[in-house]
DRENSEBA-979654 format. One record per residue (C-alpha): residue number from 1; residue in three letters; x, y negated, z negated. Coordinates in Angstrom, 2 decimals, always signed. Last residue first. Example, Ala and Ser with C-alpha at 12.3 -4.5 7.8 and 13.67 -1.06 7.14 Angstrom:
2
seq/type/east/north/up
2/SER/+13.67/+1.06/-7.14
1/ALA/+12.30/+4.50/-7.80
This chain:
589
seq/type/east/north/up
589/ASP/-42.98/-75.16/+20.40
588/LEU/-41.48/-77.81/+22.65
587/SER/-39.12/-75.56/+24.60
586/ILE/-36.76/-76.99/+27.16
585/HIS/-34.40/-74.57/+28.92
584/LEU/-31.36/-76.46/+30.17
583/LYS/-29.29/-74.56/+32.73
582/GLU/-28.99/-77.48/+35.19
581/ILE/-28.65/-79.85/+32.23
580/GLU/-25.73/-77.85/+30.84
579/ARG/-23.99/-77.91/+34.21
578/ARG/-24.35/-81.72/+34.35
577/LYS/-22.97/-82.04/+30.84
576/GLN/-19.91/-79.98/+31.83
575/ILE/-19.34/-82.18/+34.88
574/ILE/-19.57/-85.24/+32.66
573/ASN/-17.04/-83.83/+30.22
572/GLN/-14.64/-82.89/+33.03
571/MET/-14.85/-86.42/+34.48
570/THR/-14.19/-87.91/+31.05
569/GLU/-11.02/-85.82/+30.78
568/ALA/-9.88/-86.68/+34.31
567/ASP/-10.01/-90.46/+33.78
566/GLY/-8.65/-91.73/+37.09
565/PRO/-12.07/-92.53/+38.55
564/ASP/-12.86/-94.71/+35.46
563/MET/-16.51/-94.07/+34.70
562/HIS/-19.43/-96.33/+35.60
561/GLU/-21.06/-94.41/+38.46
560/MET/-20.54/-91.00/+36.88
559/GLN/-21.95/-92.20/+33.55
558/TRP/-25.03/-93.61/+35.32
557/ALA/-25.61/-90.32/+37.17
556/ILE/-25.35/-88.40/+33.90
555/SER/-27.87/-90.70/+32.18
554/THR/-30.24/-90.52/+35.13
553/GLN/-30.13/-86.71/+34.92
552/LYS/-30.93/-86.79/+31.20
551/VAL/-33.85/-89.19/+31.70
550/ARG/-35.21/-87.07/+34.58
549/LEU/-34.89/-83.86/+32.53
548/ILE/-36.78/-85.41/+29.60
547/THR/-39.53/-86.62/+31.95
546/GLU/-39.94/-83.18/+33.51
545/LYS/-40.18/-81.58/+30.08
544/LEU/-42.83/-84.14/+29.07
543/ALA/-44.88/-83.48/+32.21
542/GLU/-44.70/-79.71/+31.61
541/GLU/-45.81/-80.15/+27.99
540/GLU/-48.65/-82.42/+29.07
539/GLU/-49.81/-79.84/+31.60
538/LYS/-49.90/-77.12/+28.92
537/PRO/-51.73/-79.32/+26.42
536/SER/-54.25/-80.35/+29.11
535/LEU/-53.63/-83.76/+30.57
534/MET/-54.58/-87.35/+29.86
533/PRO/-51.24/-88.98/+30.73
532/ILE/-49.69/-90.84/+27.78
531/THR/-50.72/-94.48/+27.85
530/GLY/-48.24/-96.98/+26.52
529/GLN/-48.84/-98.79/+23.22
528/LEU/-45.27/-98.31/+22.01
527/MET/-43.85/-98.92/+25.47
526/ALA/-46.03/-101.96/+26.22
525/SER/-45.30/-103.36/+22.74
524/VAL/-41.57/-103.01/+23.41
523/LYS/-41.86/-104.76/+26.77
522/GLN/-43.83/-107.62/+25.21
521/GLN/-41.31/-108.00/+22.40
520/ASP/-38.44/-108.05/+24.91
519/GLU/-40.09/-110.84/+26.92
518/GLU/-40.77/-112.88/+23.77
517/GLU/-37.10/-112.72/+22.75
516/THR/-36.43/-112.17/+19.04
515/PHE/-36.39/-108.38/+18.94
514/TYR/-35.48/-106.64/+15.67
513/GLN/-38.63/-107.82/+13.87
512/PHE/-40.71/-106.03/+16.51
511/LEU/-39.67/-102.58/+15.26
510/SER/-41.85/-102.73/+12.14
509/ALA/-44.98/-101.65/+14.03
508/PRO/-43.30/-98.38/+15.12
507/ASN/-42.98/-97.05/+11.52
506/LEU/-41.66/-93.48/+11.67
505/LYS/-40.96/-92.16/+8.18
504/GLY/-38.21/-90.61/+6.06
503/SER/-34.99/-92.60/+6.28
502/ALA/-33.74/-90.41/+9.14
501/LEU/-37.06/-90.98/+10.90
500/GLN/-36.58/-94.73/+10.74
499/GLU/-32.98/-94.56/+11.96
498/ALA/-34.04/-92.43/+14.92
497/LEU/-36.82/-94.88/+15.75
496/LEU/-34.30/-97.73/+15.65
495/GLU/-31.89/-95.90/+17.96
494/ALA/-34.68/-95.05/+20.44
493/VAL/-35.81/-98.70/+20.45
492/LYS/-32.23/-99.86/+21.14
491/ARG/-31.79/-97.31/+23.95
490/CYS/-35.08/-98.37/+25.54
489/LEU/-33.95/-102.01/+25.48
488/PRO/-30.52/-101.20/+26.91
487/ASP/-31.91/-99.14/+29.84
486/THR/-29.48/-96.25/+30.38
485/PHE/-31.16/-94.08/+27.76
484/ASP/-29.02/-91.00/+27.06
483/GLU/-27.27/-92.98/+24.30
482/PRO/-30.40/-92.64/+22.14
481/GLU/-29.99/-88.83/+22.20
480/VAL/-32.28/-86.49/+24.13
479/TYR/-32.59/-82.68/+23.96
478/LYS/-33.34/-81.75/+20.33
477/ARG/-34.45/-85.37/+19.87
476/ILE/-37.56/-84.62/+21.93
475/ASN/-38.85/-82.07/+19.42
474/ARG/-38.01/-84.32/+16.46
473/PHE/-39.91/-87.24/+18.02
472/MET/-42.96/-85.10/+18.71
471/ARG/-43.08/-83.97/+15.10
470/ALA/-42.55/-87.53/+13.77
469/GLY/-45.37/-89.04/+15.80
468/SER/-46.32/-91.04/+18.89
467/SER/-43.09/-93.06/+18.97
466/MET/-41.18/-90.40/+20.92
465/TRP/-43.96/-90.02/+23.50
464/THR/-44.06/-93.74/+24.24
463/ILE/-40.24/-93.82/+24.29
462/LEU/-40.35/-91.04/+26.91
461/LEU/-42.71/-93.16/+29.01
460/ARG/-40.25/-96.07/+28.86
459/GLN/-37.37/-93.86/+29.99
458/SER/-39.42/-92.32/+32.81
457/ARG/-40.61/-95.74/+34.03
456/LEU/-36.99/-96.96/+34.05
455/SER/-35.91/-93.97/+36.16
454/GLY/-38.71/-94.53/+38.64
453/ASP/-37.74/-98.19/+39.02
452/GLU/-34.10/-97.22/+39.57
451/ALA/-35.12/-94.62/+42.19
450/LYS/-37.24/-97.21/+44.02
449/LYS/-34.31/-99.64/+44.00
448/ARG/-32.02/-96.95/+45.44
447/LYS/-34.53/-96.14/+48.20
446/GLN/-34.92/-99.83/+49.03
445/GLU/-31.14/-100.17/+49.20
444/SER/-30.92/-97.21/+51.59
443/ALA/-33.71/-98.69/+53.74
442/ARG/-31.80/-101.94/+54.03
441/VAL/-33.19/-105.08/+52.51
440/PRO/-33.75/-107.74/+55.15
439/ALA/-31.08/-110.43/+55.16
438/PRO/-31.48/-113.13/+52.56
437/ALA/-32.99/-116.48/+53.54
436/ARG/-30.26/-119.08/+53.50
435/THR/-28.65/-120.05/+50.25
434/LEU/-29.46/-123.65/+49.71
433/GLY/-27.92/-126.17/+47.35
432/GLY/-24.94/-127.55/+49.24
431/LEU/-26.84/-130.77/+49.92
430/LYS/-25.97/-130.61/+53.60
429/VAL/-26.73/-126.86/+53.72
428/GLY/-30.05/-127.44/+52.00
427/THR/-31.04/-130.24/+54.35
426/GLN/-30.30/-128.06/+57.36
425/ASN/-32.21/-125.12/+55.90
424/VAL/-35.21/-127.34/+55.05
423/MET/-35.10/-128.80/+58.58
422/HIS/-35.10/-125.33/+60.13
421/LEU/-37.96/-124.24/+57.85
420/LEU/-39.95/-127.32/+58.94
419/GLN/-39.59/-126.52/+62.61
418/GLU/-40.15/-122.76/+62.13
417/TYR/-43.39/-123.31/+60.18
416/THR/-44.70/-125.43/+63.04
415/LEU/-45.44/-129.07/+62.32
414/HIS/-48.79/-130.83/+62.00
413/TYR/-48.07/-132.60/+58.69
412/LYS/-50.55/-130.62/+56.58
411/GLU/-49.86/-127.33/+58.42
410/ALA/-46.11/-127.67/+57.93
409/ALA/-46.66/-128.52/+54.24
408/ALA/-48.76/-125.38/+53.71
407/GLU/-46.28/-123.11/+55.51
406/ILE/-43.31/-124.64/+53.68
405/TYR/-45.23/-124.29/+50.42
404/THR/-45.78/-120.56/+50.96
403/ASN/-42.17/-120.09/+52.06
402/ARG/-40.94/-121.72/+48.85
401/GLU/-43.14/-119.49/+46.69
400/ILE/-42.30/-116.30/+48.60
399/GLY/-38.56/-116.59/+48.25
398/GLN/-35.81/-119.07/+47.50
397/GLU/-36.54/-121.00/+44.34
396/PHE/-38.64/-124.12/+44.80
395/GLU/-36.77/-127.41/+44.45
394/LEU/-35.66/-127.03/+48.07
393/LEU/-39.17/-128.00/+49.13
392/LYS/-38.65/-131.44/+47.60
391/GLY/-35.47/-131.93/+49.66
390/SER/-37.34/-130.89/+52.79
389/LEU/-39.95/-133.55/+52.03
388/ALA/-37.18/-136.16/+51.75
387/ARG/-35.87/-135.04/+55.14
386/PHE/-39.42/-135.18/+56.49
385/PHE/-39.77/-138.74/+55.17
384/ALA/-36.52/-139.80/+56.83
383/THR/-37.88/-138.48/+60.13
382/LYS/-40.98/-140.67/+59.71
381/SER/-38.84/-143.70/+58.88
380/GLU/-36.69/-143.16/+61.95
379/PRO/-39.72/-142.61/+64.21
378/GLU/-41.49/-145.81/+62.98
377/ARG/-45.28/-145.55/+62.96
376/PHE/-45.03/-143.16/+59.99
375/ASP/-43.85/-146.03/+57.76
374/TYR/-42.36/-144.53/+54.60
373/GLN/-42.56/-145.22/+50.85
372/ARG/-46.26/-144.39/+50.62
371/GLU/-45.54/-140.90/+51.89
370/LEU/-43.71/-140.08/+48.63
369/MET/-46.98/-140.50/+46.70
368/ARG/-48.50/-137.86/+48.98
367/ILE/-45.31/-135.81/+48.50
366/GLU/-45.74/-135.87/+44.73
365/PHE/-49.46/-135.09/+44.83
364/PHE/-48.78/-132.22/+47.22
363/PHE/-46.26/-130.74/+44.80
362/SER/-48.46/-131.37/+41.74
361/SER/-51.15/-129.23/+43.33
360/GLU/-54.40/-131.17/+43.53
359/ALA/-57.34/-130.51/+41.24
358/GLU/-60.40/-129.31/+43.17
357/ASP/-61.81/-127.24/+40.27
356/MET/-61.12/-130.16/+37.93
355/ARG/-62.88/-132.57/+40.28
354/LYS/-65.84/-130.17/+40.36
353/GLN/-65.83/-130.09/+36.55
352/PHE/-65.99/-133.88/+36.60
351/ASN/-69.01/-133.68/+38.87
350/GLU/-70.74/-131.33/+36.45
349/THR/-69.82/-133.47/+33.44
348/GLY/-71.51/-136.69/+34.54
347/GLU/-70.83/-139.19/+37.34
346/ALA/-70.76/-142.63/+35.68
345/LYS/-70.11/-141.80/+32.04
344/ILE/-67.88/-138.89/+33.02
343/PHE/-65.78/-141.07/+35.35
342/GLU/-65.29/-143.89/+32.83
341/ASP/-64.08/-141.48/+30.14
340/PRO/-61.93/-139.64/+32.70
339/ASP/-60.00/-142.79/+33.68
338/LYS/-59.96/-145.61/+36.24
337/TYR/-62.91/-144.68/+38.43
336/PRO/-63.02/-144.76/+42.23
335/GLU/-61.19/-142.43/+42.10
334/MET/-60.86/-139.79/+39.39
333/HIS/-58.42/-137.34/+40.94
332/ILE/-57.38/-134.45/+38.71
331/ILE/-53.69/-133.63/+39.16
330/LYS/-52.19/-130.17/+38.80
329/ALA/-49.16/-128.90/+36.88
328/THR/-48.10/-125.26/+36.52
327/LEU/-46.01/-124.83/+33.38
326/GLY/-42.58/-123.20/+33.11
325/ALA/-41.18/-125.80/+30.70
324/ASP/-39.13/-127.34/+33.51
323/LYS/-42.34/-127.64/+35.54
322/LEU/-44.02/-129.69/+32.78
321/ILE/-41.06/-132.08/+32.58
320/PRO/-40.98/-132.32/+36.39
319/ILE/-44.68/-133.35/+36.44
318/ALA/-44.62/-135.84/+33.53
317/ARG/-42.62/-138.60/+35.23
316/LEU/-44.77/-138.49/+38.39
315/ALA/-47.91/-138.55/+36.22
314/ALA/-46.68/-141.61/+34.29
313/LYS/-45.88/-143.39/+37.57
312/VAL/-49.39/-142.65/+38.86
311/GLY/-50.92/-143.93/+35.62
310/ALA/-48.94/-147.17/+35.80
309/GLU/-50.05/-147.70/+39.41
308/ASP/-53.74/-147.27/+38.54
307/SER/-55.59/-143.91/+38.63
306/ASP/-55.26/-143.43/+34.87
305/TYR/-53.72/-140.12/+33.85
304/THR/-55.91/-137.06/+34.11
303/LEU/-53.22/-134.37/+34.42
302/LEU/-54.28/-130.71/+34.43
301/VAL/-51.85/-128.37/+32.66
300/GLU/-51.52/-124.67/+33.45
299/ASN/-49.69/-121.85/+31.65
298/THR/-51.40/-122.35/+28.31
297/TYR/-51.10/-122.32/+24.53
296/ARG/-47.44/-121.95/+23.63
295/LYS/-46.47/-123.79/+26.84
294/LEU/-48.18/-126.90/+25.42
293/ILE/-45.57/-127.08/+22.63
292/VAL/-42.72/-126.82/+25.16
291/SER/-44.30/-129.66/+27.19
290/GLN/-44.50/-131.79/+24.02
289/GLN/-40.79/-131.28/+23.33
288/GLN/-39.96/-132.33/+26.90
287/THR/-41.78/-135.60/+26.36
286/PHE/-44.78/-137.46/+27.77
285/ALA/-44.17/-141.21/+27.58
284/THR/-45.20/-142.86/+24.32
283/GLY/-48.50/-143.86/+22.72
282/LEU/-49.08/-140.46/+21.21
281/SER/-49.43/-137.97/+24.06
280/ALA/-52.97/-136.89/+24.81
279/VAL/-55.04/-133.68/+24.50
278/ALA/-58.11/-132.19/+26.21
277/GLN/-59.08/-128.49/+25.88
276/ASN/-62.53/-129.30/+24.48
275/PHE/-63.99/-130.27/+27.84
274/GLY/-67.57/-130.19/+26.52
273/ALA/-68.54/-133.80/+27.20
272/GLN/-67.80/-134.74/+23.57
271/HIS/-64.35/-133.20/+23.97
270/MET/-63.68/-135.27/+27.07
269/ALA/-64.88/-138.47/+25.39
268/ILE/-62.57/-137.83/+22.43
267/VAL/-59.57/-137.15/+24.65
266/ASP/-60.22/-140.22/+26.82
265/MET/-60.66/-142.35/+23.69
264/TYR/-57.28/-141.25/+22.33
263/GLY/-55.31/-142.11/+25.42
262/GLU/-53.43/-140.91/+28.48
261/CYS/-54.97/-137.49/+29.06
260/LEU/-53.49/-134.00/+29.47
259/ILE/-56.11/-131.33/+30.14
258/ILE/-55.12/-127.85/+28.95
257/ASN/-55.80/-124.76/+31.03
256/PRO/-57.52/-121.37/+31.10
255/LYS/-59.80/-122.34/+28.17
254/ARG/-59.38/-120.57/+24.81
253/SER/-60.57/-123.79/+23.09
252/MET/-58.71/-123.15/+19.81
251/ARG/-55.54/-125.02/+20.84
250/ALA/-57.72/-127.95/+21.94
249/LEU/-58.89/-128.70/+18.39
248/ASN/-55.54/-129.16/+16.60
247/LEU/-54.16/-130.36/+19.95
246/GLY/-56.36/-133.46/+19.83
245/TYR/-53.47/-135.94/+19.84
244/LEU/-50.17/-134.29/+20.68
243/ASN/-47.15/-133.82/+18.46
242/ARG/-43.40/-133.43/+18.91
241/SER/-42.49/-136.76/+20.54
240/LYS/-44.52/-138.83/+18.11
239/ASP/-42.74/-137.39/+15.06
238/PHE/-44.78/-137.74/+11.86
237/VAL/-44.15/-135.89/+8.57
236/LYS/-40.97/-137.52/+7.27
235/THR/-41.99/-140.72/+9.04
234/GLU/-41.86/-142.19/+12.54
233/PRO/-44.05/-145.29/+12.76
232/SER/-47.84/-145.06/+12.78
231/ASN/-49.42/-146.12/+16.05
230/LEU/-50.82/-149.40/+17.39
229/TYR/-53.14/-149.89/+20.35
228/LYS/-54.18/-153.28/+21.76
227/PRO/-50.93/-154.88/+20.62
226/LYS/-52.00/-157.60/+20.35
225/GLY/-55.34/-159.08/+19.33
224/ASP/-58.16/-159.68/+21.79
223/GLY/-61.07/-158.38/+19.74
222/MET/-61.02/-155.30/+17.55
221/VAL/-57.62/-153.61/+17.65
220/ARG/-57.34/-149.88/+18.32
219/GLY/-55.40/-148.01/+15.62
218/GLY/-53.51/-144.72/+15.73
217/PHE/-52.73/-142.79/+12.59
216/GLY/-50.27/-140.28/+11.17
215/ILE/-49.72/-136.75/+9.80
214/VAL/-53.27/-135.84/+8.77
213/ARG/-53.36/-132.05/+8.29
212/ASN/-55.53/-129.99/+10.65
211/HIS/-53.03/-127.10/+10.78
210/THR/-52.12/-127.98/+14.38
209/ASP/-51.11/-131.47/+13.26
208/MET/-53.68/-134.20/+12.97
207/ILE/-53.65/-137.85/+14.08
206/PRO/-56.33/-139.99/+12.42
205/PHE/-57.82/-142.51/+14.89
204/ILE/-58.61/-145.84/+13.20
203/VAL/-60.69/-148.68/+14.64
202/ARG/-58.71/-151.83/+13.88
201/ASN/-59.05/-155.04/+11.92
200/TRP/-56.09/-154.01/+9.77
199/PHE/-53.41/-151.35/+10.16
198/LYS/-49.87/-151.49/+8.75
197/ASP/-51.24/-152.82/+5.48
196/TYR/-49.18/-155.26/+3.42
195/MET/-46.03/-155.39/+1.31
194/GLY/-44.33/-158.75/+0.74
193/ARG/-45.87/-161.57/+2.74
192/LYS/-42.88/-163.87/+3.28
191/GLU/-39.99/-161.47/+2.81
190/ASP/-41.47/-158.73/+4.99
189/VAL/-42.87/-155.26/+4.32
188/GLN/-45.15/-152.98/+6.30
187/MET/-47.42/-150.28/+4.93
186/LEU/-48.96/-146.97/+6.02
185/GLY/-45.60/-145.65/+7.19
184/SER/-45.52/-143.22/+4.26
183/GLU/-42.01/-144.21/+3.13
182/LYS/-43.25/-147.75/+2.34
181/LEU/-46.15/-146.39/+0.28
180/LEU/-43.69/-144.11/-1.55
179/GLN/-41.44/-147.03/-2.46
178/ASP/-44.39/-149.22/-3.43
177/SER/-45.45/-146.60/-5.96
176/TYR/-48.82/-144.82/-5.96
175/GLY/-51.06/-145.16/-9.04
174/LYS/-54.51/-144.78/-7.50
173/SER/-55.11/-148.53/-7.88
172/LYS/-51.98/-149.01/-5.78
171/LEU/-53.67/-146.97/-3.03
170/TYR/-56.75/-149.21/-3.02
169/GLN/-54.74/-152.44/-3.16
168/TYR/-52.61/-151.35/-0.22
167/LEU/-55.64/-150.18/+1.76
166/SER/-57.32/-153.61/+1.44
165/SER/-54.17/-155.69/+1.95
164/SER/-54.44/-156.99/+5.51
163/TYR/-58.10/-157.96/+5.39
162/LYS/-60.08/-157.51/+8.62
161/ASP/-61.17/-153.97/+7.75
160/ALA/-59.36/-150.76/+8.74
159/TYR/-61.96/-148.48/+10.32
158/GLY/-62.46/-144.75/+10.62
157/LEU/-62.66/-141.80/+12.99
156/GLY/-62.62/-138.33/+11.44
155/PHE/-62.50/-136.64/+14.87
154/LYS/-65.56/-134.48/+14.16
153/GLN/-67.29/-137.32/+12.29
152/ILE/-67.12/-139.70/+15.24
151/THR/-68.21/-136.83/+17.50
150/GLU/-71.28/-136.16/+15.32
149/ARG/-72.08/-139.87/+15.20
148/THR/-72.23/-139.77/+18.98
147/LEU/-69.73/-141.69/+21.08
146/GLN/-71.30/-143.89/+23.73
145/ARG/-68.44/-146.44/+23.86
144/GLY/-70.95/-148.83/+22.29
143/LEU/-71.28/-146.37/+19.41
142/LEU/-67.53/-146.67/+18.89
141/TYR/-67.54/-150.48/+19.10
140/ASP/-70.60/-150.83/+16.86
139/LEU/-68.88/-148.62/+14.27
138/GLY/-65.79/-150.82/+14.33
137/GLN/-67.72/-154.07/+14.02
136/LYS/-69.89/-152.61/+11.24
135/GLY/-66.89/-151.57/+9.11
134/ALA/-67.23/-154.22/+6.42
133/PRO/-70.94/-153.33/+6.07
132/GLN/-69.83/-149.78/+5.11
131/ARG/-69.73/-146.68/+7.30
130/LEU/-66.37/-147.46/+8.88
129/THR/-64.98/-148.12/+5.39
128/TYR/-65.60/-144.51/+4.30
127/TYR/-63.64/-143.05/+7.23
126/TYR/-60.82/-145.56/+6.62
125/TYR/-60.66/-144.53/+2.94
124/LYS/-60.86/-140.81/+3.76
123/ALA/-58.01/-141.20/+6.24
122/ALA/-55.99/-143.12/+3.64
121/LEU/-56.45/-140.30/+1.09
120/LYS/-55.34/-137.68/+3.60
119/ASN/-52.38/-139.82/+4.61
118/LEU/-51.38/-140.25/+0.96
117/GLU/-51.59/-136.48/+0.40
116/MET/-49.44/-135.83/+3.46
115/ILE/-46.97/-138.44/+2.22
114/GLN/-46.81/-136.72/-1.17
113/ALA/-46.30/-133.29/+0.43
112/LYS/-43.51/-134.66/+2.60
111/LEU/-41.83/-136.24/-0.43
110/ASP/-42.13/-132.97/-2.38
109/ALA/-40.56/-131.04/+0.48
108/GLN/-37.72/-133.57/+0.63
107/GLN/-37.21/-133.35/-3.13
106/ARG/-37.25/-129.55/-3.03
105/ALA/-34.66/-129.56/-0.23
104/GLU/-32.45/-131.95/-2.23
103/ARG/-32.71/-129.78/-5.34
102/SER/-31.77/-126.71/-3.30
101/ARG/-34.35/-124.10/-2.50
100/ASP/-35.05/-120.63/-3.82
99/GLN/-38.42/-120.03/-2.21
98/GLU/-41.05/-118.87/-4.66
97/PRO/-41.72/-115.16/-4.64
96/LEU/-44.80/-113.84/-2.81
95/THR/-47.77/-112.35/-4.65
94/VAL/-49.65/-109.71/-2.64
93/GLY/-53.45/-109.90/-2.65
92/ALA/-53.76/-108.61/+0.91
91/ARG/-55.34/-111.81/+2.25
90/ASP/-52.90/-114.00/+0.33
89/ALA/-50.03/-111.86/+1.66
88/LEU/-51.42/-112.13/+5.20
87/VAL/-51.55/-115.92/+5.18
86/LYS/-48.20/-116.17/+3.33
85/MET/-46.43/-113.89/+5.81
84/ALA/-47.94/-115.88/+8.69
83/GLU/-46.38/-119.04/+7.22
82/PRO/-43.03/-117.30/+6.67
81/PHE/-43.15/-116.01/+10.29
80/THR/-43.91/-119.43/+11.76
79/LEU/-47.51/-120.19/+12.64
78/ASN/-49.37/-120.92/+15.90
77/GLU/-52.64/-119.49/+14.48
76/TYR/-53.16/-116.95/+17.25
75/GLU/-49.48/-116.36/+17.99
74/MET/-48.30/-116.11/+14.38
73/VAL/-51.35/-114.06/+13.37
72/PHE/-50.77/-111.61/+16.21
71/LYS/-47.02/-111.41/+15.58
70/PHE/-47.53/-110.59/+11.91
69/VAL/-50.01/-107.79/+12.75
68/ASP/-47.57/-106.14/+15.14
67/GLY/-46.68/-106.90/+18.74
66/GLY/-48.21/-107.58/+22.11
65/ALA/-48.97/-110.07/+24.84
64/GLY/-48.44/-108.53/+28.30
63/CYS/-50.96/-110.71/+30.15
62/SER/-53.23/-107.93/+31.50
61/PHE/-52.41/-104.77/+29.56
60/CYS/-52.68/-106.67/+26.29
59/HIS/-50.91/-104.84/+23.46
58/TYR/-51.60/-104.37/+19.77
57/ILE/-49.68/-102.54/+17.05
56/GLN/-50.45/-100.73/+13.79
55/ARG/-49.20/-97.34/+15.09
54/ALA/-52.26/-95.41/+13.92
53/GLN/-54.57/-98.40/+14.36
52/ASN/-53.70/-98.96/+18.01
51/VAL/-55.23/-102.19/+19.27
50/SER/-55.81/-102.53/+23.02
49/MET/-56.33/-105.91/+24.69
48/SER/-57.81/-105.92/+28.20
47/PRO/-61.47/-106.24/+27.20
46/ASN/-62.79/-108.19/+30.22
45/ARG/-63.77/-111.84/+30.10
44/ASP/-60.31/-113.32/+30.50
43/ASN/-58.39/-116.55/+30.03
42/HIS/-55.15/-115.69/+28.27
41/PHE/-54.00/-115.25/+24.68
40/PRO/-57.37/-114.38/+23.13
39/CYS/-57.43/-110.89/+24.72
38/VAL/-60.99/-109.56/+24.99
37/GLY/-61.24/-106.47/+22.81
36/VAL/-60.31/-102.80/+22.57
35/TYR/-59.87/-100.38/+19.68
34/ASN/-57.90/-97.15/+20.01
33/SER/-58.42/-93.40/+19.52
32/GLY/-61.23/-93.26/+22.06
31/LYS/-62.68/-96.70/+22.56
30/ARG/-63.69/-98.47/+19.36
29/GLN/-64.89/-102.03/+19.83
28/LEU/-63.14/-105.19/+18.68
27/LYS/-64.59/-108.70/+18.42
26/ILE/-61.97/-111.40/+17.97
25/TYR/-60.44/-113.31/+15.06
24/GLY/-61.44/-111.41/+11.91
23/SER/-61.39/-108.19/+13.91
22/ILE/-57.65/-108.84/+14.38
21/VAL/-57.09/-108.49/+10.63
20/ASP/-59.25/-105.39/+10.10
19/VAL/-57.75/-103.62/+13.13
18/ILE/-54.21/-104.54/+12.07
17/ASP/-54.58/-103.17/+8.56
16/SER/-52.93/-105.76/+6.36
15/GLY/-52.02/-104.14/+3.03
14/SER/-49.35/-101.96/+4.64
13/ARG/-47.90/-105.04/+6.35
12/VAL/-47.74/-107.00/+3.09
11/GLU/-45.88/-104.15/+1.38
10/GLU/-43.68/-103.73/+4.46
9/VAL/-42.62/-107.38/+4.29
8/LEU/-41.95/-106.98/+0.57
7/ASP/-39.73/-103.93/+1.15
6/GLN/-37.87/-105.75/+3.94
5/SER/-37.02/-108.54/+1.52
4/TYR/-38.37/-112.04/+2.15
3/PHE/-35.80/-114.76/+2.98
2/SER/-37.09/-114.97/+6.53
1/MET/-36.66/-113.45/+10.00
């Protein structure tokens, strides 16, 4: 997790009441023994997030998000664990030890900090210059693009004047060395001119990371100079492929999607129009790393690339990258306009919202672009298109999703579902990538699956009871051992709870540190925050006894199924356990 000791982590946790912390981000209301609020991790208006003060955990019953106070701060602020630890420690008044780093690591950290400071100073210089007589051309350009002064300030826009050494002279006057200025990416060096400014005669767009720190710059030339747009080079703090312009603002939008634009001005215009979930890649093609970053904040990305041929190609390159990251991609059509900035100026925000609502599925966009390569007047060409379409349909995993798209595509191209399904099957067999539709599940298999689901529910419910308090845990442990849980995750949670109680105290919130996978963390939070049936004390006791018996019986059945048939001793032990269960008298007094 980090270099912090477990004792220190627990000290910070105990000083960070989860209700107090989360209340600083979202509004919570008391409901029974818990607090509820609107989950900030998915688009919702209803209070689906429950915060349990006694157990110091939260769980959203809609999207599954859940964890302890560290997890909430990490997710909401997009921080690493050490960063979240520092935020909460500062809040709780706990002093953290300095990291024991090597000399080289300290030097690298110092260099990054110095470059960050230089960037901050440069951003202030450009911002100041824009508002001086020397920056009039830049300010006129931005105002001419119908940006308000408030928007210009919000994005920290600036101007590099027409002289190629203005920033250099300013930073040298502040005592910075040529070596550091070169490392920062703010300067260029050649034999003829020596060191000079990277940006001059350009409107400046500071590029921020998600913590609102300036990590680089983009510059738009005034006049007809080349290149039109120029970006900072790669530095110790700036990696184009791992950052997105505007994400520092868009990540806080809490909108159901993120809009991916081509350029800085599109992002700024979108934000000014109220679409504050807009971002753009940084002068390069959209990357896999950027798609992974977007997945932290949304499940759906709307593409607004330019409607020209280059924009279409960029969209077609981005779609599979987004899909690989588990994101749904849709395309916003802006015809007859070139880009969202142009569209909004001509048609307004309401019409752009309509285009967003009507955004086209990436699949249908891809096959519509595919159509352009074929002549439907020629039978051979038309057949070749349907083969290509079948190949695209094979990209969907077998099941409901593929069948849904086959139905939709068949309707679009005036085929029957059976005709297109047959072609998809044929294409799949030829490509060797299709397993035909599975045979219907037999009734016996359905019954077995239902029994497995019921068994898992019983095990998870028992974990909910076990984590509710030390007395309840001790009562259940008289009859159930961790190894009685056949579900590996439930067994691990039961083992950890047992270890906690043996050391003196149940602490459910601390369990999350043992699970690194997001899916496991969500399942654990669901168990720990699970709802125990609202019954009378007598009815609850009967329900608990029944659950214990079901877990024990499932354990015996699992052991029977997985034992070596020739192992007579194990068989005798299992039979003995089964007899004991049949005679088991459970008392929870």
